[in-house]
GUMARKE-41272 format. One record per atom (N, C-alpha, C): x, y, z. Coordinates in steps of 0.05 Angstrom, whole numbers, padded with zeros to 5 digits, always signed. Layout:
XYZ...
This chain:
+02469+01528+02865+02482+01544+02844+02462+01552+02823+02463+01577+02813+02445+01586+02793+02451+01575+02765+02432+01579+02747+02435+01570+02720+02456+01586+02705+02468+01573+02685+02487+01587+02667+02476+01585+02638+02475+01608+02625+02467+01609+02597+02491+01619+02581+02500+01604+02562+02522+01612+02544+02510+01621+02518+02517+01645+02510+02508+01656+02485+02531+01655+02465+02527+01642+02442+02547+01638+02422+02544+01659+02400+02564+01676+02396+02563+01696+02376+02559+01724+02387+02579+01742+02383+02577+01769+02394+02568+01790+02374+02552+01781+02354+02540+01801+02337+02517+01814+02351+02501+01830+02337+02480+01845+02350+02458+01827+02362+02454+01804+02350+02434+01785+02361+02443+01773+02388+02469+01765+02389+02479+01754+02414+02481+01775+02435+02488+01799+02428+02489+01821+02447+02461+01827+02458+02441+01827+02440+02414+01832+02449+02404+01810+02468+02410+01785+02461+02402+01763+02479+02416+01766+02507+02441+01772+02507+02456+01776+02532+02444+01799+02548+02437+01820+02535+02425+01844+02548+02399+01837+02562+02382+01823+02548+02356+01816+02559+02358+01795+02581+02377+01776+02578+02382+01757+02600+02391+01771+02625+02409+01790+02622+02421+01804+02645+02401+01821+02660+02379+01829+02646+02359+01846+02659+02336+01831+02671+02337+01804+02671+02316+01788+02683+02315+01793+02713+02292+01790+02726+02290+01794+02755+02310+01777+02770+02313+01752+02762+02333+01734+02774+02351+01724+02752+02370+01741+02743+02385+01734+02719+02403+01710+02724+02406+01693+02703+02426+01671+02705+02454+01682+02702+02473+01665+02705+02500+01673+02698+02501+01672+02667+02511+01694+02655+02511+01696+02626+02540+01698+02616+02547+01680+02598+02574+01681+02585+02570+01685+02555+02580+01706+02544+02579+01711+02516+02605+01704+02503+02604+01687+02482+02628+01677+02470+02630+01687+02441+02651+01701+02434+02655+01711+02406+02681+01701+02395+02680+01690+02371+02704+01678+02360+02725+01698+02352+02717+01722+02344+02736+01743+02336+02741+01762+02359+02758+01782+02354+02763+01802+02374+02742+01825+02373+02725+01824+02353+02706+01846+02348+02678+01838+02356+02664+01856+02371+02636+01852+02378+02619+01869+02358+02595+01859+02353+02577+01873+02335+02572+01861+02309+02586+01839+02302+02581+01825+02277+02588+01843+02253+02569+01846+02235+02573+01862+02211+02570+01892+02215+02563+01900+02240+02562+01928+02246+02590+01938+02251+02600+01955+02235+02628+01965+02238+02630+01993+02227+02639+02012+02243+02642+02040+02235+02672+02047+02237+02682+02061+02216+02710+02069+02216+02712+02099+02212+02729+02112+02228+02733+02141+02226+02756+02146+02206+02750+02161+02185+02769+02167+02165+02782+02194+02167+02794+02204+02146+02807+02230+02147+02787+02253+02153+02796+02271+02170+02778+02293+02178+02755+02286+02195+02755+02261+02206+02733+02253+02223+02709+02241+02209+02710+02237+02183+02688+02226+02168+02683+02197+02178+02657+02189+02179+02649+02163+02188+02642+02146+02164+02653+02122+02163+02647+02103+02141+02636+02078+02153+02612+02070+02145+02599+02046+02154+02606+02023+02136+02616+02001+02147+02623+01978+02131+02600+01958+02129+02579+01963+02146+02556+01946+02146+02531+01963+02146+02511+01956+02163+02487+01972+02165+02494+02001+02172+02478+02020+02162+02484+02048+02166+02460+02063+02178+02437+02050+02181+02414+02063+02192+02394+02043+02202+02378+02051+02221+02358+02033+02233+02330+02046+02230+02311+02030+02222+02284+02041+02219+02270+02040+02246+02256+02062+02253+02242+02063+02279+02213+02054+02277+02204+02047+02252+02175+02041+02248+02168+02014+02261+02143+02012+02269+02132+01987+02280+02141+01981+02308+02131+01958+02318+02137+01950+02345+02167+01944+02348+02179+01931+02328+02207+01924+02330+02225+01949+02330+02219+01968+02313+02234+01993+02312+02231+02008+02339+02207+02008+02350+02203+02021+02376+02220+02008+02398+02220+01981+02398+02235+01967+02419+02265+01973+02417+02275+01975+02392+02303+01980+02388+02310+02008+02399+02293+02028+02393+02298+02055+02404+02299+02055+02434+02280+02041+02446+02278+02040+02476+02302+02025+02487+02309+02003+02474+02331+01987+02485+02358+02002+02485+02363+02016+02464+02390+02028+02462+02391+02057+02471+02368+02070+02471+02369+02099+02477+02356+02107+02503+02330+02101+02506+02316+02109+02530+02301+02085+02542+02305+02080+02567+02291+02058+02580+02271+02070+02600+02245+02068+02596+02226+02080+02615+02223+02065+02641+02228+02078+02663+02223+02066+02689+02194+02066+02696+02186+02048+02714+02157+02046+02720+02147+02071+02734+02164+02086+02747+02154+02109+02762+02152+02134+02743+02159+02131+02718+02153+02153+02699+02177+02166+02687+02200+02168+02702+02222+02182+02691+02237+02164+02671+02254+02176+02655+02268+02161+02634+02298+02163+02639+02311+02140+02638+02340+02139+02643+02354+02128+02618+02374+02142+02610+02389+02133+02586+02409+02111+02595+02400+02086+02592+02416+02063+02602+02443+02061+02588+02443+02065+02562+02467+02061+02547+02481+02088+02539+02469+02110+02547+02482+02136+02543+02483+02145+02514+02464+02136+02498+02465+02142+02469+02444+02162+02460+02426+02170+02477+02403+02186+02468+02412+02213+02456+02434+02224+02465+02443+02250+02455+02459+02247+02429+02464+02222+02421+02480+02216+02397+02464+02210+02372+02437+02208+02375+02421+02199+02353+02420+02220+02331+02421+02210+02306+02418+02227+02282+02394+02217+02267+02371+02232+02268+02347+02223+02254+02346+02232+02225+02332+02216+02209+02325+02225+02182+02295+02229+02182+02286+02254+02182+02258+02261+02185+02243+02256+02159+02217+02254+02162+02200+02246+02139+02200+02266+02116+02207+02291+02121+02207+02311+02099+02235+02314+02086+02253+02297+02095+02281+02298+02084+02283+02283+02058+02299+02293+02039+02302+02279+02013+02310+02249+02017+02326+02243+02037+02334+02215+02041+02311+02197+02049+02290+02210+02060+02266+02195+02068+02246+02193+02044+02247+02213+02027+02226+02215+02006+02235+02204+01980+02261+02204+01974+02270+02198+01947+02287+02173+01946+02279+02154+01929+02295+02130+01923+02294+02126+01893+02315+02115+01882+02318+02114+01853+02325+02086+01844+02318+02081+01818+02328+02057+01804+02346+02067+01781+02367+02051+01777+02385+02057+01754+02379+02037+01732+02365+02046+01712+02356+02029+01690+02360+02043+01663+02370+02029+01644+02374+02041+01617+02394+02063+01617+02414+02061+01635+02435+02081+01636+02427+02108+01648+02404+02108+01663+02395+02133+01676+02382+02127+01703+02382+02148+01720+02369+02146+01746+02340+02154+01743+02322+02138+01756+02294+02143+01755+02283+02143+01783+02269+02165+01791+02257+02166+01817+02234+02147+01819+02233+02132+01841+02210+02115+01845+02185+02132+01852+02163+02127+01839+02139+02144+01844+02129+02141+01872+02118+02163+01882+02106+02163+01909+02081+02181+01908+02063+02175+01926+02038+02190+01927+02019+02183+01905+01994+02193+01907+01974+02186+01888+01981+02196+01860+01991+02221+01858+01998+02232+01832+02020+02215+01818+02039+02206+01834+02060+02189+01823+02050+02163+01812+02029+02153+01823+02017+02127+01814+02001+02131+01789+01990+02155+01784+01972+02160+01762+01985+02168+01736+02010+02177+01738+02023+02186+01713+02046+02167+01706+02054+02167+01681+02076+02149+01672+02101+02156+01688+02115+02135+01697+02139+02139+01713+02160+02120+01704+02177+02129+01685+02199+02112+01676+02216+02103+01700+02226+02078+01700+02228+02060+01677+02204+02043+01670+02181+02048+01684+02157+02032+01679+02143+02044+01655+02133+02026+01638+02121+02035+01613+02093+02047+01617+02079+02039+01639+02052+02049+01645+02052+02060+01673+02032+02077+01680+02029+02086+01707+02025+02062+01726+02037+02063+01750+02035+02040+01768+02006+02036+01778+01989+02055+01772+01960+02051+01779+01950+02025+01767+01959+02019+01742+01950+01995+01729+01960+01969+01743+01984+01971+01754+01995+01948+01770+01978+01945+01795+01970+01968+01808+01953+01966+01831+01926+01955+01825+01914+01963+01802+01888+01952+01795+01890+01922+01790+01911+01914+01777+01916+01885+01772+01917+01870+01799+01932+01883+01818+01935+01870+01844+01908+01866+01858+01891+01886+01857+01866+01885+01871+01847+01864+01859+01851+01857+01833+01833+01839+01820+01844+01811+01817+01869+01806+01828+01881+01780+01826+01873+01763+01849+01867+01738+01843+01858+01719+01864+01881+01711+01882+01875+01700+01905+01895+01692+01925+01910+01668+01914+01936+01668+01919+01953+01645+01912+01946+01621+01928+01950+01597+01917+01943+01572+01931+01967+01557+01942+01991+01564+01933+02015+01550+01942+02023+01559+01970+02035+01542+01986+02044+01549+02013+02068+01568+02013+02082+01570+01990+02104+01589+01987+02107+01594+01957+02123+01615+01951+02126+01623+01924+02151+01640+01923+02165+01640+01900+02188+01658+01898+02178+01687+01897+02195+01705+01904+02188+01734+01904+02181+01742+01875+02196+01733+01856+02191+01740+01828+02164+01730+01819+02158+01705+01824+02133+01694+01816+02109+01708+01829+02111+01714+01854+02091+01727+01869+02086+01755+01858+02107+01770+01853+02105+01798+01843+02095+01798+01814+02104+01779+01798+02095+01778+01771+02065+01771+01769+02056+01753+01786+02028+01745+01786+02010+01767+01795+02019+01782+01816+02001+01802+01828+02005+01830+01816+02029+01837+01808+02035+01865+01799+02045+01867+01771+02051+01845+01758+02059+01846+01730+02089+01842+01726+02097+01836+01702+02125+01829+01697+02145+01852+01700+02136+01877+01694+02155+01900+01697+02161+01904+01727+02141+01904+01744+02146+01909+01772+02164+01886+01783+02158+01862+01774+02174+01839+01784+02203+01841+01775+02208+01847+01750+02235+01846+01739+02252+01871+01745+02238+01893+01751+02253+01918+01757+02253+01924+01787+02229+01928+01798+02227+01937+01826+02234+01914+01846+02220+01891+01843+02225+01870+01863+02252+01857+01860+02261+01854+01835+02288+01844+01831+02309+01862+01845+02305+01888+01842+02324+01907+01854+02322+01907+01884+02297+01905+01895+02293+01904+01924+02306+01880+01936+02304+01857+01923+02317+01832+01934+02347+01835+01933+02358+01848+01913+02386+01852+01912+02395+01872+01933+02379+01893+01938+02386+01913+01958+02385+01903+01987+02365+01886+01993+02361+01876+02020+02377+01851+02025+02375+01832+02007+02387+01805+02011+02411+01799+01994+02418+01818+01975+02439+01812+01955+02433+01786+01941+02406+01781+01938+02398+01755+01928+02382+01756+01902+02373+01733+01893+02359+01730+01868+02330+01727+01873+02313+01745+01863+02284+01744+01868+02271+01719+01857+02285+01705+01838+02274+01681+01827+02280+01656+01844+02295+01661+01865+02302+01639+01884+02292+01645+01913+02289+01670+01920+02282+01677+01947+02252+01673+01952+02245+01666+01977+02218+01660+01985+02203+01686+01993+02180+01691+01981+02164+01714+01990+02153+01710+02018+02147+01685+02025+02136+01680+02052+02156+01687+02074+02181+01682+02069+02202+01686+02089+02216+01713+02087+02219+01723+02062+02233+01748+02058+02215+01772+02062+02190+01770+02054+02171+01792+02057+02145+01781+02068+02146+01772+02094+02123+01759+02106+02098+01777+02107+02101+01803+02109+02078+01821+02110+02062+01820+02083+02076+01818+02061+02063+01815+02035+02049+01788+02032+02062+01767+02041+02050+01741+02039+02025+01739+02056+02028+01749+02081+02005+01747+02099+01982+01765+02090+01988+01788+02078+01967+01806+02068+01951+01792+02047+01964+01777+02029+01949+01763+02009+01933+01740+02021+01945+01726+02040+01931+01703+02052+01906+01712+02068+01909+01735+02082+01888+01744+02100+01867+01760+02086+01876+01778+02068+01857+01797+02055+01854+01793+02025+01866+01773+02014+01866+01767+01985+01881+01788+01968+01888+01811+01980+01902+01832+01966+01924+01843+01984+01948+01847+01972+01970+01858+01988+01965+01887+01994+01952+01901+01975+01947+01930+01979+01926+01934+02001+01904+01919+02000+01884+01920+02022+01896+01911+02048+01911+01890+02047+01923+01880+02072+01942+01900+02085+01959+01913+02069+01977+01933+02080+01963+01957+02090+01942+01966+02076+01926+01989+02085+01912+01983+02112+01899+01960+02113+01886+01952+02138+01906+01948+02160+01929+01936+02153+01949+01931+02174+01959+01957+02185+01963+01978+02168+01972+02004+02177+01951+02017+02195+01925+02013+02188+01904+02024+02205+01904+02011+02232+01906+01985+02233+01906+01971+02259+01930+01978+02275+01953+01982+02261+01978+01989+02275+01975+02016+02289+01962+02036+02274+01958+02062+02286+01939+02060+02310+01917+02044+02307+01898+02042+02328+01910+02028+02353+01929+02010+02348+01940+01995+02370+01965+02007+02383+01972+02032+02376+01996+02044+02386+01996+02047+02416+01973+02050+02428+01971+02054+02457+01983+02030+02472+01983+02007+02460+01993+01983+02473+02023+01979+02467+02035+01996+02449+02063+01993+02443+02079+02009+02464+02105+02002+02466+02123+02017+02483+02123+02046+02476+02129+02063+02495+02127+02092+02490+02150+02106+02504+02157+02129+02494+02177+02147+02506+02175+02174+02492+02188+02194+02503+02189+02220+02491+02202+02217+02463+02224+02202+02461+02238+02199+02436+02220+02185+02415+02205+02165+02423+02188+02151+02405+02166+02170+02395+02155+02186+02412+02134+02205+02404+02146+02225+02384+02171+02233+02389+02184+02252+02371+02188+02238+02343+02197+02213+02344+02202+02198+02319+02176+02196+02303+02154+02191+02316+02128+02188+02302+02119+02215+02292+02122+02236+02308+02112+02263+02300+02128+02273+02276+02154+02267+02276+02171+02276+02254+02174+02256+02232+02160+02233+02235+02160+02212+02214+02188+02203+02206+02204+02197+02226+02231+02188+02220+02230+02164+02201+02247+02164+02181+02249+02140+02164+02271+02122+02174+02291+02133+02186+02313+02118+02198+02329+02135+02217+02347+02123+02231+02365+02139+02249+02392+02125+02250+02412+02140+02257+02439+02129+02262+02450+02143+02286+02476+02140+02291+02489+02153+02314+02513+02169+02304+02519+02190+02318+02539+02209+02309+02566+02197+02301+02575+02178+02317+02601+02165+02311+02597+02138+02296+02573+02134+02286+02568+02109+02271+02553+02089+02287+02541+02069+02274+02525+02049+02288+02541+02031+02306+02567+02030+02303+02583+02013+02320+02582+02023+02349+02572+02047+02353+02568+02056+02381+02549+02038+02396+02531+02025+02381+02511+02007+02394+02525+01983+02407+02540+01966+02392+02554+01944+02406+02575+01953+02426+02587+01976+02421+02607+01986+02441+02593+01993+02467+02570+02006+02466+02555+02013+02490+02545+01988+02504+02536+01969+02488+02526+01944+02500+02548+01929+02514+02572+01929+02502+02595+01916+02514+02600+01927+02542+02600+01953+02544+02605+01966+02570+02582+01960+02589+02557+01962+02579+02534+01957+02596+02534+01928+02607+02539+01909+02590+02538+01881+02598+02561+01874+02618+02584+01886+02613+02606+01881+02632+02599+01892+02659+02587+01916+02660+02579+01927+02686+02557+01911+02700+02542+01896+02684+02521+01879+02696+02531+01851+02703+02556+01846+02700+02567+01820+02708+02568+01799+02687+02562+01806+02662+02563+01786+02640+02592+01781+02633+02600+01756+02630+02627+01749+02622+02628+01749+02591+02646+01765+02580+02649+01766+02551+02676+01755+02543+02676+01734+02528+02700+01721+02518+02704+01727+02489+02725+01742+02482+02731+01748+02454+02754+01731+02444+02755+01728+02418+02777+01712+02406+02776+01683+02415+02752+01673+02420+02748+01646+02430+02729+01630+02412+02738+01622+02389+02719+01607+02371+02710+01580+02384+02685+01574+02380+02674+01549+02391+02682+01526+02373+02691+01505+02385+02701+01482+02370+02680+01460+02368+02662+01459+02388+02641+01438+02388+02623+01440+02411+02599+01427+02408+02580+01425+02430+02574+01396+02435+02573+01389+02461+02566+01361+02468+02546+01362+02491+02525+01346+02489+02505+01345+02510+02512+01323+02529+02515+01330+02555+02523+01311+02575+02499+01295+02585+02504+01272+02597+02483+01255+02607+02465+01270+02628+02477+01288+02643+02462+01302+02663+02444+01324+02652+02446+01328+02625+02428+01347+02613+02439+01375+02607+02465+01379+02613+02477+01405+02608+02496+01403+02584+02502+01426+02573+02520+01428+02550+02549+01430+02558+02566+01418+02543+02595+01424+02545+02603+01439+02520+02612+01463+02523+02619+01480+02501+02650+01481+02499+02660+01469+02478+02690+01467+02475+02700+01492+02461+02721+01503+02473+02734+01528+02463+02763+01523+02457+02770+01500+02447+02798+01495+02441+02812+01485+02466+02827+01502+02480+02842+01493+02503+02825+01493+02529+02801+01502+02528+02783+01503+02551+02755+01496+02543+02738+01494+02563+02710+01488+02557+02692+01502+02578+02667+01505+02571+02647+01517+02589+02624+01497+02593+02611+01499+02616+02587+01483+02621+02563+01502+02620+02541+01494+02608+02518+01511+02605+02493+01495+02609+02474+01507+02624+02448+01495+02627+02431+01500+02602+02437+01522+02588+02423+01529+02563+02442+01543+02545+02440+01539+02519+02456+01552+02499+02438+01568+02480+02445+01593+02476+02432+01609+02455+02453+01612+02433+02446+01602+02409+02465+01605+02387+02456+01628+02369+02473+01648+02368+02469+01670+02349+02490+01668+02326+02500+01644+02322+02519+01639+02300+02503+01635+02275+02515+01639+02251+02502+01631+02226+02494+01602+02227+02471+01595+02215+02460+01568+02216+02480+01548+02206+02494+01554+02184+02513+01535+02173+02537+01530+02191+02545+01551+02206+02567+01548+02226+02558+01530+02249+02534+01535+02260+02524+01519+02282+02522+01490+02274+02514+01485+02249+02509+01457+02240+02535+01441+02243+02558+01453+02241+02583+01438+02243+02592+01433+02272+02578+01446+02291+02586+01444+02319+02568+01425+02335+02545+01418+02324+02526+01402+02339+02535+01373+02342+02527+01360+02363+02535+01332+02368+02520+01313+02350+02529+01288+02349+02517+01268+02331+02487+01264+02336+02479+01266+02361+02450+01261+02366+02432+01284+02355+02445+01306+02347+02429+01328+02335+02434+01329+02305+02442+01306+02293+02448+01306+02264+02425+01315+02247+02400+01307+02252+02378+01317+02236+02375+01348+02236+02380+01360+02259+02379+01389+02261+02402+01401+02246+02426+01389+02249+02449+01399+02235+02445+01398+02204+02432+01377+02195+02427+01374+02166+02409+01396+02156+02389+01403+02171+02371+01425+02163+02385+01452+02163+02400+01457+02184+02414+01483+02187+02435+01486+02165+02447+01465+02157+02469+01466+02137+02459+01476+02110+02432+01474+02105+02421+01482+02080+02414+01512+02079+02416+01526+02101+02411+01555+02101+02437+01569+02094+02439+01576+02068+02464+01587+02058+02465+01617+02061+02487+01629+02054+02490+01658+02055+02508+01667+02032+02505+01692+02024+02521+01703+02002+02540+01725+02012+02560+01730+01996+02580+01750+02003+02574+01776+01989+02582+01798+02002+02578+01825+01992+02604+01840+01995+02612+01855+01974+02635+01873+01976+02624+01901+01980+02635+01915+02000+02627+01942+02007+02650+01961+02002+02645+01980+01985+02666+02000+01977+02656+02028+01985+02670+02039+02005+02664+02067+02015+02681+02086+01999+02669+02106+01987+02683+02126+01972+02677+02154+01982+02698+02171+01983+02694+02199+01990+02706+02217+01969+02692+02238+01961+02701+02256+01940+02701+02285+01951+02722+02299+01945+02724+02328+01953+02712+02345+01931+02695+02364+01939+02684+02383+01920+02665+02372+01900+02654+02348+01905+02636+02335+01886+02607+02338+01894+02589+02335+01875+02560+02337+01881+02545+02315+01867+02524+02306+01879+02507+02285+01867+02487+02298+01847+02480+02283+01827+02460+02293+01808+02432+02293+01819+02427+02278+01840+02401+02276+01852+02405+02275+01883+02383+02281+01898+02384+02279+01927+02364+02257+01936+02374+02239+01952+02357+02217+01961+02373+02198+01978+02360+02175+01985+02374+02155+02001+02395+02141+01985+02389+02135+01960+02407+02121+01943+02392+02108+01920+02406+02091+01905+02392+02077+01883+02400+02048+01882+02381+02032+01872+02386+02004+01867+02388+01998+01838+02401+01975+01832+02406+01968+01804+02396+01940+01799+02376+01937+01781+02366+01910+01775+02387+01893+01761+02385+01867+01764+02405+01849+01753+02407+01851+01723+02385+01858+01710+02386+01861+01680+02404+01884+01671+02408+01904+01689+02424+01927+01683+02454+01923+01688+02460+01911+01711+02487+01906+01719+02487+01883+01740+02497+01860+01733+02495+01837+01751+02513+01840+01776+02532+01858+01775+02551+01860+01797+02545+01882+01817+02535+01905+01808+02529+01928+01825+02501+01925+01837+02499+01922+01863+02472+01919+01876+02459+01946+01879+02475+01967+01885+02464+01993+01889+02485+02012+01901+02478+02037+01903+02496+02057+01915+02480+02073+01935+02491+02076+01960+02478+02091+01981+02491+02119+01982+02474+02140+01983+02484+02167+01984+02487+02175+02014+02508+02167+02027+02512+02170+02056+02510+02199+02064+02521+02217+02048+02523+02245+02055+02495+02259+02056+02476+02248+02040+02450+02260+02040+02435+02254+02066+02436+02229+02075+02422+02222+02099+02436+02232+02124+02462+02230+02125+02477+02237+02149+02500+02256+02143+02495+02281+02136+02517+02299+02129+02534+02305+02154+02524+02300+02178+02539+02305+02202+02564+02287+02204+02565+02266+02188+02587+02247+02188+02607+02252+02165+02604+02275+02151+02621+02280+02128+02650+02288+02135+02655+02295+02160+02682+02303+02168+02687+02332+02163+02711+02341+02168+02719+02369+02164+02747+02370+02151+02750+02383+02128+02728+02394+02112+02710+02372+02101+02684+02378+02097+02665+02356+02089+02671+02346+02061+02667+02321+02057+02670+02308+02031+02646+02290+02025+02638+02289+02001+02615+02272+01993+02622+02243+01997+02605+02229+02012+02609+02200+02017+02587+02184+02004+02595+02164+01990+02576+02144+01979+02587+02116+01984+02569+02096+01985+02577+02069+01989+02566+02052+01966+02584+02038+01952+02577+02020+01930+02576+01992+01941+02554+01978+01936+02550+01950+01944+02553+01932+01919+02570+01912+01921+02574+01894+01899+02568+01865+01908+02556+01850+01891+02549+01822+01898+02534+01809+01876+02514+01794+01884+02497+01781+01864+02511+01759+01848+02499+01753+01825+02509+01731+01809+02538+01735+01799+02545+01761+01795+02572+01767+01786+02593+01758+01806+02588+01764+01831+02607+01756+01852+02606+01726+01857+02582+01714+01855+02580+01685+01859+02595+01670+01837+02594+01681+01813+02609+01668+01791+02639+01671+01795+02648+01694+01804+02676+01698+01810+02686+01679+01832+02670+01677+01853+02677+01659+01875+02679+01630+01866+02659+01621+01850+02658+01594+01841+02681+01587+01822+02690+01607+01807+02712+01602+01787+02740+01603+01800+02741+01610+01826+02767+01612+01839+02782+01637+01833+02769+01657+01822+02782+01682+01815+02791+01696+01840+02814+01709+01839+02824+01725+01861+02807+01749+01866+02794+01750+01889+02776+01773+01895+02793+01794+01909+02805+01811+01893+02824+01831+01904+02810+01857+01910+02822+01872+01928+02811+01899+01934+02813+01916+01909+02833+01913+01893+02836+01929+01869+02813+01924+01849+02804+01899+01848+02781+01892+01830+02756+01906+01839+02750+01904+01865+02726+01916+01876+02727+01947+01874+02750+01958+01880+02752+01988+01878+02748+01997+01849+02759+01983+01830+02756+01990+01802+02727+01989+01794+02713+01967+01801+02685+01965+01794+02668+01987+01807+02674+01993+01833+02659+02013+01847+02663+02041+01836+02688+02048+01830+02693+02074+01819+02681+02077+01791+02681+02056+01775+02668+02057+01749+02638+02061+01752+02626+02048+01772+02597+02051+01776+02591+02079+01785+02607+02090+01804+02602+02117+01813+02605+02137+01791+02624+02133+01773+02628+02151+01750+02605+02149+01730+02598+02124+01724+02577+02120+01703+02549+02128+01713+02543+02119+01738+02516+02122+01748+02511+02148+01762+02532+02161+01773+02529+02186+01788+02545+02209+01777+02561+02204+01757+02577+02225+01745+02601+02233+01762+02609+02216+01781+02632+02222+01798+02657+02212+01785+02668+02227+01766+02689+02218+01749+02717+02223+01760+02720+02242+01779+02746+02247+01790+02753+02224+01810+02779+02218+01814+02787+02198+01833+02778+02206+01861+02769+02186+01877+02761+02193+01905+02785+02201+01922+02779+02217+01941+02800+02225+01960+02806+02204+01981+02786+02186+01985+02789+02165+02005+02773+02141+01996+02783+02117+02000+02769+02093+01992+02775+02070+02011+02754+02056+02019+02756+02032+02036+02742+02009+02022+02755+01986+02022+02744+01962+02008+02743+01939+02028+02719+01927+02032+02717+01904+02049+02699+01883+02036+02708+01858+02037+02692+01836+02027+02681+01821+02051+02655+01821+02054+02641+01807+02076+02632+01780+02065+02647+01760+02073+02640+01733+02063+02617+01721+02078+02598+01710+02063+02575+01696+02074+02560+01713+02095+02555+01738+02088+02544+01757+02108+02514+01759+02108+02500+01752+02086+02471+01755+02085+02458+01728+02079+02444+01716+02099+02430+01691+02094+02409+01693+02072+02406+01671+02058+02387+01670+02036+02362+01653+02044+02339+01666+02046+02314+01652+02052+02302+01643+02025+02312+01620+02016+02302+01610+01990+02275+01596+01994+02263+01589+01971+02237+01576+01971+02236+01553+01990+02216+01553+02008+02213+01532+02028+02229+01536+02053+02239+01561+02057+02254+01567+02082+02237+01562+02106+02211+01568+02105+02194+01565+02128+02193+01535+02137+02195+01516+02118+02195+01488+02126+02220+01481+02142+02242+01494+02135+02267+01489+02150+02264+01498+02179+02252+01522+02182+02248+01532+02209+02229+01515+02225+02208+01506+02211+02188+01489+02224+02201+01462+02233+02218+01451+02216+02232+01426+02222+02251+01429+02245+02266+01452+02246+02285+01457+02267+02270+01461+02294+02248+01476+02293+02233+01481+02318+02221+01455+02328+02211+01438+02310+02199+01412+02319+02221+01394+02331+02244+01393+02319+02266+01376+02330+02274+01385+02358+02278+01411+02362+02286+01422+02388+02265+01416+02409+02239+01418+02402+02218+01413+02421+02215+01384+02427+02216+01367+02406+02213+01338+02410+02235+01326+02427+02259+01336+02424+02282+01325+02439+02288+01342+02464+02272+01362+02469+02276+01380+02492+02305+01389+02496+02317+01396+02474+02344+01406+02475+02345+01434+02487+02362+01439+02506+02364+01466+02518+02381+01484+02500+02370+01488+02476+02383+01504+02455+02363+01522+02442+02370+01547+02439+02352+01566+02425+02367+01580+02402+02354+01583+02380+02367+01594+02356+02360+01624+02354+02379+01640+02347+02375+01669+02343+02393+01678+02321+02388+01702+02310+02405+01713+02290+02392+01716+02263+02407+01725+02244+02397+01732+02217+02391+01708+02200+02399+01684+02208+02394+01661+02191+02365+01652+02190+02348+01663+02207+02322+01651+02211+02298+01669+02203+02294+01692+02215+02269+01706+02211+02274+01736+02207+02293+01743+02191+02298+01772+02185+02327+01779+02187+02336+01795+02167+02365+01802+02166+02370+01830+02175+02349+01846+02179+02353+01874+02187+02362+01876+02216+02373+01898+02224+02383+01902+02251+02360+01898+02271+02337+01910+02266+02314+01906+02284+02306+01877+02287+02306+01862+02265+02299+01834+02265+02319+01818+02283+02345+01824+02280+02365+01810+02296+02363+01816+02326+02358+01841+02332+02354+01849+02360+02330+01835+02372+02308+01834+02357+02284+01821+02366+02289+01791+02370+02304+01779+02352+02310+01750+02354+02325+01744+02380+02343+01762+02387+02358+01759+02412+02340+01762+02436+02321+01781+02435+02302+01785+02457+02284+01760+02461+02274+01749+02438+02257+01725+02440+02273+01701+02449+02298+01699+02441+02314+01676+02450+02319+01678+02480+02324+01702+02490+02328+01705+02519+02302+01697+02534+02279+01705+02524+02254+01698+02537+02250+01668+02537+02257+01654+02516+02254+01625+02515+02273+01612+02534+02298+01622+02535+02317+01610+02554+02309+01614+02583+02296+01637+02588+02287+01643+02616+02261+01629+02622+02246+01621+02601+02220+01609+02605+02199+01629+02613+02203+01654+02605+02184+01675+02613+02184+01697+02592+02163+01714+02592+02161+01736+02574+02179+01759+02584+02191+01773+02566+02209+01795+02573+02196+01821+02566+02197+01840+02584+02186+01867+02578+02203+01880+02556+02190+01897+02541+02204+01912+02520+02226+01929+02531
């Protein structure tokens, strides 16, 4: 009888792991277990009035780098060895690119001091004063080039940015970036784990600017070894900053669901895992309430804190480490306005914690993807709420109502974007514990977990956003690597 691999969690990481397992030359039996009725995790697209598309989670995927290239190939075009290209998931005709010359690719803003400020770009932007910064960013770059290498094995994002780029860049730009990506606090998050390219650039080249420049040069030189396709060449030629799908990103998990089912993968929905126990014979017993599964190997794409509660007593040290990887909640408010216009054109804007502790930022959905505005078209924006404001509300036991979030979001849209008329459509969703926090020393937790799994030879592999990246590309890659580990072999892109 062949091996059985059970994948826990039907988010994009678990779906990716199942996909790569099913495509192995001698694939094992694959069972994907999802506690809810919904596949795709935080990826969720809703069709509103007039056919408008509202994203409740991620709304675009970056095609840059090896991970971005793999994602494009995985979901859109799979190159056969004989040269032709076959659309495995049937999504290649649905892609909506944001090209490099588009305002959504070129313009990003900070909301500081009650006004929107375009982030400087290009040499000219670095040489002249660019509010909200008091001096041209050239001086921050000069400071960075002359700052010595840090000696600590890890550092908070704020401390790292303040040391290398100065207090303004740390408190405005990096604070906002941490809120936009992680909904987190730059004074608590780890630069080594949240922004590994910056940390490694300093460690390897003593300067993050030199490191990133040299890294970009090596990346360009090494493209011949990266996966390739007509679509990838188009994305590079047109300098895509991101892409989505015509009916929303949820088309990805929907297509994967169909694809996996056709390849014989068993998908169990609405089956929360109750516990894991390792049998004397070396296989796992996966308890699902009224039933159970047997698995030669388990890939967990569950949040680390959730998995920690399922592990058996003999894995208590691992459970203890995983339980310390926390996550924060984010409220997402989708707003649509009829006959309204934005004061600026771009991807969106971020808000530093010093300006508004509750509003993380606002995404200008209609600028990047006007094809999803519906008919008649209406201006779509998404307001993200979280940070210390939401953490304080949660800790105080305050009722987190939809009315509260809608009120805060509409006030932010009115104040920050001038959208003072009531929206024609509004969706409010609170995503509890949706973004893992890579706090200072996160790398030690991963090292400890990896060491425990190896030392005890547990047939368990960890995947998902809790470990090495929260972006869609990171999660897809974690599923690919988990599948390779479970199979004991390298997987083709």
